[in-house]
Structure formats: C-alpha cells, structure tokens
matplotlib code that plots the C-alpha trace (Angstrom):
import matplotlib.pyplot as plt

x = [-60.5, -59.6, -60.6, -58.0, -55.3, -55.3, -54.5, -51.4, -47.8, -48.7, -50.1, -46.6, -45.2, -48.0, -48.7, -50.6, -53.3, -56.7, -60.1, -61.6, -59.0, -59.7, -63.5, -65.2, -66.2, -62.5, -61.6, -64.3, -63.2, -59.7, -61.1, -63.0, -59.6, -58.7, -60.6, -60.9, -57.7, -55.7, -55.9, -54.3, -51.5, -50.9, -50.7, -48.4, -45.9, -45.9, -45.3, -42.6, -40.6, -41.3, -40.3, -37.0, -36.1, -37.2, -36.0, -39.3, -39.3, -42.3, -41.8, -44.7, -48.0, -51.3, -54.7, -58.0, -61.1, -63.5, -66.3, -67.2, -70.8, -72.0, -75.0, -75.7, -79.4, -81.2, -82.7, -79.4, -79.2, -76.1, -73.9, -73.2, -70.3, -72.2, -74.5, -76.2, -74.4, -73.2, -71.6, -68.7, -69.8, -73.4, -74.8, -76.6, -79.3, -76.9, -75.2, -71.5, -68.3, -66.0, -62.2, -59.6, -56.0, -52.7, -50.4, -46.8, -46.1, -43.2, -44.6, -48.2, -47.2, -50.1, -49.0, -52.2, -55.8, -59.1, -62.6, -65.6, -69.3, -70.5, -72.6, -69.8, -69.0, -65.4, -64.8, -66.2, -64.1, -60.9, -60.0, -60.6, -58.5, -55.8, -55.4, -55.1, -52.5, -50.5, -50.4, -49.6, -46.7, -45.3, -45.4, -43.9, -41.1, -40.2, -37.3, -35.6, -38.2, -39.6, -43.3, -43.3, -41.1, -44.1, -46.2, -49.8, -51.5, -55.3, -58.2, -60.6, -63.4, -61.8, -61.6, -63.0, -61.7, -61.6, -59.6, -57.0, -56.8, -56.1, -53.3, -51.8, -52.0, -50.4, -47.6, -48.2, -47.2, -49.8, -50.6, -54.2, -56.6, -59.5, -62.6, -62.2, -65.5, -64.1, -61.3, -62.9, -60.3, -57.6, -59.8, -60.7, -57.0, -56.6, -55.0, -52.8, -51.7, -47.8, -48.0, -48.1, -44.6, -43.8, -42.9, -39.8, -40.0, -39.7, -38.4, -38.6, -42.3, -43.2, -44.8, -45.0, -48.0, -48.2, -47.7, -48.3, -47.9, -48.2, -49.8, -50.2, -53.8, -55.7, -57.5, -59.2, -58.0, -54.4, -52.2, -51.3, -49.6, -51.9, -50.4, -52.7, -51.9, -53.0, -52.6, -53.2, -54.1, -56.7, -58.1, -58.5, -60.3, -62.6, -63.3, -64.4, -66.5, -68.2, -69.0, -70.6, -72.6, -73.9, -74.9, -76.8, -78.6, -79.5, -81.0, -83.2, -84.3, -85.1, -87.2, -89.1, -89.6, -91.0, -93.5, -94.7, -95.2, -97.0, -99.4, -100.0, -100.7, -103.1, -100.9, -100.7, -104.1, -104.0, -102.2, -101.7, -100.9, -97.4, -97.2, -94.7, -93.2, -92.9, -91.1, -88.7, -88.0, -87.2, -84.9, -83.1, -82.4, -81.2, -78.7, -77.4, -74.0, -71.2, -71.2, -74.3, -76.6, -74.3, -73.8, -77.4, -79.9, -83.4, -86.7, -90.0, -93.2, -96.9, -99.0, -102.6, -103.7, -101.9, -99.4, -95.8, -93.4, -89.7, -86.9, -83.1, -79.9, -76.2, -74.1, -70.9, -69.3, -69.8, -68.1, -65.2, -64.8, -65.0, -62.4, -60.1, -60.5, -62.0, -61.0, -57.6, -57.1, -56.5, -55.7, -53.4, -53.1, -50.0, -47.8, -44.7, -43.4, -39.9, -40.9, -40.8, -44.0, -43.1, -42.5, -45.8, -47.7, -45.9, -46.8, -50.5, -50.6, -49.3, -52.8, -53.8, -51.7, -54.0, -57.0, -55.2, -54.8, -58.6, -59.2, -56.9, -58.7, -62.1, -60.9, -63.1, -60.3, -57.2, -58.5, -57.9, -61.3, -64.0, -65.6, -66.5, -68.7, -68.8, -71.5, -70.4, -68.4, -65.4, -65.0, -65.3, -62.4, -60.3, -61.3, -59.9, -56.7, -55.8, -56.9, -54.5, -51.8, -52.4, -52.1, -48.8, -47.3, -48.3, -46.9, -43.5, -43.3, -44.1, -41.6, -38.8, -39.7, -39.7, -36.4, -34.8, -35.7, -38.5, -41.2, -44.4, -47.8, -49.1, -51.6, -48.9, -46.7, -49.6, -50.5, -46.9, -46.5, -49.9, -48.8, -45.9, -46.9, -45.2, -45.3, -44.7, -43.1, -43.9, -41.5, -42.4, -41.2, -38.1, -37.5, -37.5, -38.5, -41.5, -42.7, -42.8, -40.1, -41.5, -39.7, -41.2, -40.2, -41.5, -43.1, -41.4, -41.2, -40.7, -37.8, -40.1, -41.1, -37.4, -36.5, -39.4, -38.3, -34.8, -35.9, -38.2, -35.7, -38.1, -35.3, -33.4, -33.8, -34.4, -37.4, -39.0, -39.4, -42.6, -44.2]
y = [26.5, 30.2, 30.3, 27.6, 28.8, 32.4, 31.3, 29.2, 30.0, 29.1, 32.6, 34.0, 31.5, 32.1, 35.9, 36.0, 33.6, 35.1, 34.2, 34.2, 31.6, 29.3, 29.1, 25.7, 26.1, 26.6, 23.5, 21.5, 22.9, 21.5, 18.2, 17.9, 18.0, 14.5, 12.0, 8.2, 6.4, 9.6, 9.4, 6.0, 7.2, 10.2, 7.9, 5.5, 8.2, 9.6, 6.2, 5.2, 8.2, 7.6, 3.9, 4.7, 7.6, 6.1, 2.6, 1.0, -2.8, -4.4, -7.9, -7.6, -5.9, -5.8, -5.6, -4.6, -2.7, -0.2, 2.1, 5.8, 6.8, 9.9, 12.2, 11.9, 12.0, 8.6, 9.7, 11.1, 8.8, 10.5, 8.9, 5.2, 4.7, 5.6, 2.7, 1.3, -1.6, -2.9, 0.1, -0.5, 2.4, 1.3, 3.9, 1.4, 4.0, 6.1, 5.6, 4.7, 4.6, 1.5, 2.0, -0.8, -0.3, -2.1, -0.9, -1.4, -2.3, 0.1, 3.5, 2.8, 3.6, 3.2, 1.4, 0.9, 2.0, 1.8, 3.4, 1.3, 0.8, 0.7, -2.4, -4.7, -7.7, -7.9, -11.5, -10.6, -7.4, -9.1, -10.9, -7.7, -5.5, -8.2, -8.4, -4.6, -4.6, -7.4, -5.3, -2.2, -3.9, -5.2, -1.7, -0.2, -2.6, -3.3, -5.7, -4.9, -6.6, -10.1, -10.2, -13.6, -12.1, -10.1, -11.6, -10.4, -10.3, -10.3, -11.3, -14.2, -12.0, -12.5, -16.3, -18.3, -21.2, -18.9, -16.2, -18.7, -20.1, -16.6, -16.2, -19.4, -18.4, -15.0, -16.6, -14.3, -15.6, -14.9, -15.0, -15.1, -16.9, -19.3, -19.8, -22.0, -23.8, -25.0, -27.0, -28.5, -31.3, -28.7, -26.6, -29.6, -30.1, -28.9, -25.6, -27.4, -30.1, -30.5, -30.2, -26.4, -24.8, -21.4, -18.8, -16.7, -12.9, -12.0, -8.7, -6.9, -7.9, -9.5, -12.9, -13.8, -16.0, -17.2, -20.8, -22.6, -25.7, -26.3, -28.9, -29.5, -29.8, -29.7, -26.3, -24.6, -27.2, -27.5, -28.7, -25.7, -24.8, -24.1, -22.6, -23.1, -20.5, -19.9, -16.5, -15.9, -12.3, -13.2, -15.9, -13.4, -11.0, -13.6, -15.1, -11.8, -11.1, -14.5, -13.9, -10.5, -12.1, -14.9, -12.3, -10.2, -13.2, -14.6, -11.3, -11.1, -14.8, -14.2, -11.2, -13.1, -16.1, -13.8, -12.2, -15.6, -16.6, -13.4, -14.1, -17.7, -16.3, -13.7, -10.7, -9.8, -10.0, -7.5, -7.6, -10.5, -13.8, -15.0, -18.0, -20.8, -19.5, -15.9, -17.0, -19.2, -16.3, -14.0, -16.7, -17.1, -13.4, -13.4, -16.2, -14.7, -13.9, -16.5, -19.7, -18.9, -21.5, -24.3, -22.9, -21.9, -24.7, -23.3, -25.2, -23.8, -25.8, -24.9, -25.4, -26.6, -22.9, -22.4, -20.1, -21.0, -21.9, -21.0, -22.8, -22.5, -23.9, -23.1, -26.1, -25.8, -28.7, -26.7, -23.7, -25.8, -27.5, -24.1, -22.5, -25.4, -25.5, -22.5, -19.6, -18.0, -19.8, -18.6, -20.7, -18.9, -20.1, -19.4, -20.3, -19.4, -22.8, -21.5, -19.1, -20.0, -20.0, -16.8, -14.9, -16.1, -15.0, -11.6, -11.1, -11.9, -9.6, -6.7, -6.6, -4.3, -1.6, -1.1, -1.1, 1.8, 3.6, 3.4, 4.7, 7.7, 8.3, 8.4, 10.7, 13.8, 16.1, 14.8, 12.3, 12.6, 11.5, 13.8, 16.0, 14.8, 17.5, 15.7, 13.6, 12.7, 9.6, 11.4, 13.7, 10.9, 9.2, 12.3, 12.7, 9.2, 10.2, 13.3, 11.7, 8.8, 11.3, 13.0, 9.5, 9.0, 12.3, 11.6, 8.0, 9.2, 11.8, 9.2, 6.8, 9.3, 10.3, 6.6, 5.9, 8.8, 7.1, 9.4, 6.9, 9.0, 8.0, 9.5, 11.6, 13.0, 13.9, 15.8, 17.5, 18.7, 20.0, 21.7, 23.6, 25.3, 28.8, 31.2, 34.9, 37.7, 40.8, 44.0, 46.9, 50.6, 52.0, 54.1, 57.2, 56.4, 52.8, 51.9, 48.8, 47.6, 45.2, 41.8, 39.0, 35.6, 33.8, 30.8, 31.0, 29.3, 25.6, 22.6, 20.1, 17.5, 20.1, 21.1, 17.4, 17.1, 20.1, 18.8, 15.3, 16.7, 19.3, 22.2, 24.6, 24.2, 27.3, 25.3, 23.7, 27.1, 27.9, 26.4, 26.5]
z = [-108.8, -108.5, -104.9, -104.2, -106.6, -105.4, -101.9, -102.8, -103.8, -107.4, -108.0, -107.6, -110.1, -112.6, -112.2, -115.5, -114.3, -113.9, -112.4, -115.9, -117.1, -114.2, -114.3, -114.3, -117.9, -119.0, -117.1, -118.8, -122.2, -121.7, -120.6, -123.9, -125.7, -124.4, -126.5, -126.5, -125.5, -125.2, -121.4, -121.4, -123.7, -121.4, -118.4, -120.2, -121.2, -117.6, -116.0, -118.5, -117.4, -113.7, -113.8, -115.6, -113.3, -110.0, -110.8, -109.7, -109.1, -110.9, -109.5, -107.1, -108.1, -106.2, -107.9, -106.6, -107.5, -105.8, -106.7, -106.1, -105.8, -107.7, -107.6, -111.3, -112.0, -112.5, -115.8, -117.3, -120.4, -121.8, -119.1, -119.6, -117.1, -113.9, -113.1, -110.0, -108.3, -105.0, -103.6, -101.2, -99.0, -98.8, -101.2, -103.4, -104.2, -106.2, -109.5, -109.2, -111.2, -110.8, -110.6, -111.0, -109.9, -110.2, -107.5, -106.6, -102.9, -102.6, -101.8, -103.0, -106.5, -109.0, -112.2, -114.2, -113.7, -115.5, -115.0, -116.1, -115.6, -112.0, -112.5, -113.7, -111.5, -110.2, -111.4, -114.9, -115.1, -114.0, -117.3, -119.2, -117.0, -116.7, -120.5, -120.6, -117.8, -119.5, -122.8, -120.8, -119.0, -122.3, -123.8, -120.7, -120.2, -123.9, -124.4, -121.1, -118.9, -118.8, -118.0, -116.2, -113.5, -112.3, -109.5, -109.4, -106.0, -105.9, -103.6, -103.8, -105.3, -108.7, -108.6, -111.5, -113.7, -116.7, -114.9, -113.7, -117.2, -118.5, -115.9, -117.1, -120.7, -120.1, -118.0, -115.1, -111.6, -108.9, -105.2, -104.2, -101.9, -102.0, -99.9, -96.9, -97.7, -101.0, -99.3, -96.3, -96.2, -95.4, -93.1, -90.9, -90.0, -86.4, -85.8, -83.3, -85.7, -85.9, -89.7, -89.1, -88.9, -87.5, -90.1, -89.7, -90.3, -94.0, -95.4, -92.1, -91.7, -88.3, -88.8, -85.1, -84.3, -87.9, -88.9, -92.2, -94.3, -98.1, -100.3, -104.0, -105.1, -108.4, -108.4, -111.3, -113.8, -112.8, -109.9, -107.8, -104.6, -101.6, -98.4, -95.4, -92.8, -89.2, -87.6, -83.9, -84.3, -87.0, -84.7, -81.8, -84.0, -85.5, -82.1, -80.7, -83.8, -83.4, -79.8, -80.6, -83.4, -81.0, -78.4, -80.9, -82.4, -79.0, -78.0, -81.1, -80.7, -77.0, -77.9, -80.6, -78.3, -75.6, -78.0, -79.1, -75.5, -74.7, -77.6, -76.3, -72.8, -74.1, -73.3, -77.0, -78.9, -81.7, -85.0, -87.4, -85.8, -86.8, -89.1, -89.0, -92.2, -91.0, -87.7, -89.7, -92.0, -89.1, -87.5, -90.8, -90.9, -87.3, -88.1, -91.4, -90.0, -90.8, -88.8, -86.7, -88.3, -87.2, -83.7, -82.8, -83.3, -83.7, -83.6, -84.6, -84.0, -84.3, -81.2, -81.0, -81.0, -84.3, -82.7, -83.4, -80.5, -80.7, -79.1, -79.5, -78.0, -78.4, -79.7, -77.6, -79.5, -82.8, -81.3, -80.1, -83.5, -85.3, -83.1, -83.7, -87.5, -89.4, -87.1, -87.8, -91.1, -94.6, -97.7, -100.2, -103.8, -105.8, -108.8, -106.9, -106.0, -105.6, -102.8, -99.1, -97.2, -95.3, -98.6, -100.0, -96.9, -96.8, -100.5, -99.9, -96.9, -99.0, -100.5, -97.6, -99.2, -102.1, -99.7, -97.9, -101.2, -101.8, -98.3, -99.0, -102.4, -100.6, -97.8, -98.0, -96.6, -98.4, -101.0, -104.7, -106.1, -104.6, -105.7, -109.2, -110.8, -114.2, -115.7, -119.3, -119.9, -121.5, -118.6, -116.1, -117.9, -117.7, -114.0, -113.4, -115.2, -113.2, -109.9, -110.6, -111.5, -108.1, -106.5, -108.3, -107.2, -103.6, -103.8, -105.2, -102.5, -99.8, -101.2, -101.0, -97.5, -96.4, -98.2, -96.3, -93.0, -92.0, -90.9, -91.1, -92.4, -95.6, -93.6, -91.4, -94.4, -96.0, -92.7, -92.1, -95.7, -95.6, -92.4, -94.2, -95.1, -97.5, -96.5, -99.0, -97.5, -99.4, -99.0, -99.7, -103.0, -102.9, -105.0, -108.7, -108.1, -110.3, -108.5, -104.9, -103.8, -102.7, -100.8, -100.3, -97.1, -95.2, -91.8, -88.9, -89.6, -87.3, -87.4, -89.2, -91.8, -92.2, -92.9, -95.4, -97.3, -97.5, -98.7, -101.3, -102.5, -101.9, -101.1, -104.3, -106.5, -109.7, -108.0, -107.3, -111.0, -112.3, -115.7]

ax = plt.figure().add_subplot(projection="3d")
ax.plot(x, y, z, "-o")
ax.set_aspect("equal")
plt.show()
C-alpha cells in the first residue's frame, strides 16, 4: 500500500503517514476489527446517507450475481466461503467467491450486496438474498418509502415456482424473462404476424426494430403478464451465430465421415476401430450448440465389416421455421400490468448495466475486486465491503458527470482523472526561514479534465482538506 500511497497527493494531506503504518500486516489487523454483521451495518449507514443526499430513485433495481476466482489452496480448511463451482470466467479448477449485487440503473449505483459460498446455485441463493434485500430496503427507507413501488429486474437463471411465490408474498413488483422452450405456443407465432406492434422509444432509449405483444398466462402458480418481443438486431446476431455454428459442425462431421471412409477403404488400419456408440457420441458433441440437432440430421449405420458409416443432411425447412419463430424473440414476465410494453422492454434491457458493473469490477487495470490477498472468511467479507464502497464512489462520480451533460464512459472518466498530475514546487529557504516553502500546483490539463474538476468540485479549497 505504501508504494501506491507515497506516489499520490494523499501523502501531502497525511504527512504523518509512514511505511510502517501502511504494511500489509497493519491492514489485516484493521480488517480483523470488523466482525460478523458489522460490515453490513457499515454499508447500511453509508448508503442511508447517500440516498438522502443524492436523492436516489429506488423504483427500478437490477439484480444479478457473479463470482471471482481465487488462488486459495485446495486444502485450506479454514476458508469456507471460497468453493469450487461453475466459474463465469472459465476457471473451474480454482476456488471462487460468489458475489450478489442489487444495483440502481441511474449511474450504476450499488444498493445492496452479499458475498457467499462459491458453490451456491443462483436459483437457490436468490430467495435468501431477496429476503435480505427486502429487509434492507425496509430499514433503509423507513416510513417514507413504500416497498411495493420498487420493481426488481432479474434474469431467467433465478426462475423457480418458489422464488416467484416469494416475490408475491413480499409484494415486490418484478420484470424478468422466461425460457422460450417453456412457452412453445407463443414462440411458434410467426415473427411477421400482425399481432406484433412496433414499440415507440421509451425514456430516450431507441427501440427501433423492436415490436411486441402481451398476453396473460398462468405461470408459476398465478396468472401473469407475458410480453413477447421481437428485436431485429437480436435476430441478426443470432442468425450469424447460427450460421457459424452450422459451418463448424459440418466441418467436424465431414472430417469424421472421411476418417470412417478411409478406414473402410483400408487407408487407415491402425488404432481401435470406432464403434457405433463412439461415433454417435462424437456426433452428439458436434451438435451440442443450440438448435443444431433439429437442423442437421445425422444417420449412423454399421456396415457388414462392422465399421460405422456416417451420413448427414441440413434440413432447410427447419432453418426457415427457426428463423421465423425462435430467432430474435424474448419473452418477458412481469407483474407491472400498468406499464406499457415499451417501458417493460426498456426496464428488462437495463439488466445489461449490472453486467457492465461486473465487467468493471473484474478489469485488471481499473477494477475494484482484484487483487484479493486474503483467505479467511472474515477478511473476504471485509474485502467485499470496501470493494463495494469503491464501486459506490465511482458510481456517484459517474452519475454527477453524466448529469452535468458530459457523456463519457466510466473508463474514459477514470483515464482522464488519472492523467491529472500534482506537482510540488520547492523553493530555497530564505534567511531565518526554518523550512522550505512548498507549493502544490497541477500540471497542464485538457478541456475535458478541466470540466471534470469543475463537476466534481476538485478545485474548492474545502475539498482539498482530507482527514
């Protein structure tokens, strides 16, 4: 920490700081002072002040979870939080810590978080974290805020009958989605059917190429609103993905077919002769991508020489049917019967914001989570606290920048601020002067940096006094 601290302007504001006081051991000693639920209490107090001062609207809240892999030793039995699970960055060989976040759309502001065991399934964790969030929201808002006004946005990975029953019992409005395969009657409606109506732009968000219709249907034990949407941009992306998947699968099938023919013709003699089961198993793996099994029809037969023969054909009718039904579609489920389709779609699409937050947290250059040089459960909990505090500070800064009309990305804002340098001019001592005179000035800054400093009040004298 000292290597970083000593190269920043903080050293001038905290002249009594020393390398000894900022060792890793001192940092860990202070982490040990935060026990049990103290971290949650600290976060609650911080956020209460933030919501009151910043006037944050809590009407629309996104929820999602992610995980962070660690390098904690496999045989470390003192750590219960870090477990092996399905890692979202593909590092399934490492122990991981799961992290859940409720986030406000406006400015990426984190509202509530939790760190928990890395092997916990999302759908099973959802009711636990939802109950915690509901209690937290009640404590935060007190009598001045009505919980049912909040609309929770989440993805289909949290769907289950029990979870929807919990949402109903808590009185929380929601916007989510369901799997297309669970509602084939709606999916089979042609993308060109006149039942689809174009959606007007909502809240400044462009909905061009999006059309939708709504129905009422009994889902998860109760009649609910389903909004079936078609998006041209989504269709284009899914169509290109499907074509790539078909090309890759055909290439693999063609290679396998040629190898089998070579064995029949005596060009390949060594090795173990493929069996009917082994060829079928390989074909199944080649067609594992979505929709391929219904598009590419594979036949495997055993010849008189006991060597399997492979044949395949592309079903063009299946491709046409797929492009006219499944591709480009989403089915949104919601309790917001009073909202227009465009507003429901816009709310659902805001889910990408929390995914962007996770990407920022995992960024190795400017992220807030790595590195995590801790392996005890209590320290991991504290690590989650100060990483979320860092996320909050960045979100508030970003919110103010956007409100001032400066449309920069978070990365650009951080890059511009990081480029601002403070220079300390040291003047020679004059006669009878005991100490050298020092003057802190900024290096030459750009117009964008000038605007950022003005928006974030970095020039005001009262903001230069820390501690």
